[in-house]
C-alpha positions in Angstrom: 8.4 -1.6 -1.5 9.3 -0.6 -4.3 6.4 2.1 -5.3 7.1 3.2 -2.3 10.5 4.4 -2.0 9.2 5.8 -5.8 6.3 8.1 -4.3 9.3 9.8 -1.7 11.3 10.1 -4.9 8.4 12.5 -5.9 7.2 13.9 -2.8 11.0 15.4 -1.8 12.0 15.9 -5.9 8.0 18.0 -4.9 9.4 19.8 -2.0 13.0 20.7 -3.6 10.5 22.4 -6.4 8.8 23.8 -3.9 11.4 25.6 -2.2 13.1 27.2 -5.2 9.7 28.7 -6.7 9.3 31.0 -3.6 13.8 31.1 -4.1 13.0 32.4 -7.6 11.2 35.3 -7.0 8.0 34.7 -10.4 11.1 32.9 -12.2 13.3 35.9 -12.9 16.0 33.9 -11.3 17.6 31.7 -13.8 18.5 28.8 -11.6 16.5 28.3 -9.1 13.7 28.2 -11.9 15.5 25.3 -13.4 15.3 23.5 -10.3 11.5 24.6 -9.8 11.1 23.3 -13.7 12.8 20.3 -13.4 11.7 18.6 -9.4 8.1 19.0 -10.8 8.5 17.1 -14.1 10.7 14.8 -11.7 7.8 14.5 -9.1 5.0 13.9 -11.5 7.2 11.2 -13.7 7.9 9.3 -10.8 4.1 10.2 -9.6 3.3 9.1 -12.3 4.4 5.1 -12.3 3.6 4.9 -8.6 -0.1 4.8 -9.8 0.7 1.3 -12.0 0.5 0.2 -8.3 -0.8 2.7 -6.0 -4.6 3.8 -5.8 -4.2 6.7 -7.1 -6.0 8.5 -3.9 -4.0 7.0 -1.4 -1.0 7.9 -3.5 -2.1 11.3 -4.0 -3.6 11.9 -0.7 0.4 10.8 0.6 2.4 12.7 -1.8 0.7 15.9 -1.7 0.2 15.6 3.0 3.9 14.3 3.6 4.5 17.6 0.7 2.9 20.0 3.1 4.6 18.9 6.2 7.6 19.1 4.0 7.3 22.6 2.9 6.7 23.3 5.8 9.8 22.0 7.6 11.6 24.2 5.0 9.6 27.3 5.7 10.1 26.7 8.9 13.6 26.6 8.7 14.7 28.6 6.0 12.1 31.6 5.9 11.3 31.4 9.5 7.3 31.3 9.2 6.4 29.1 12.4 3.2 27.8 11.8 0.4 29.2 14.6 -1.3 26.6 16.5 -4.4 26.4 14.1 -2.1 25.8 11.2 0.1 23.3 13.3 -3.0 21.5 14.5 -4.5 21.7 10.6 -0.5 19.5 9.7 -1.0 17.3 13.1 -4.2 16.6 11.4 -2.9 16.2 8.0 0.3 13.5 9.5 -2.9 11.9 11.2 -4.4 11.1 8.1 -1.4 9.8 6.1 -1.4 7.8 9.1 -4.5 6.5 8.9 -4.3 5.5 5.0 -1.0 3.4 5.3 -2.2 1.2 8.4 -5.1 0.9 8.5 -6.8 1.1 5.1 -7.4 -2.7 2.6 -7.9 -0.8 -0.3 -7.5 -3.5 -3.4 -4.1 -2.8 -5.5 -4.2 -3.7 -9.2 
């Protein structure tokens, strides 16, 4: 269970870093740029820790899929970037894939 919490931390750090990436204006603003570097560093470090237990394909699928969903929500809330129907459908399919992996996969773990 602990490894899933670390993966969640990796996802949250990646989402914060990606949000700050837009605010950094091409790394021309110092504070958002620092948040980007630290956020991605924390994210990749935590992701690497989870790979001791969670298979790489599963960990990366969950990390990237949940990250996509969260950053889309950030885009909606902060930047008023509302997905159109095809984008919303694609996001629902990503969510469905994450659920299938977590609920039904019996992939062996080391």
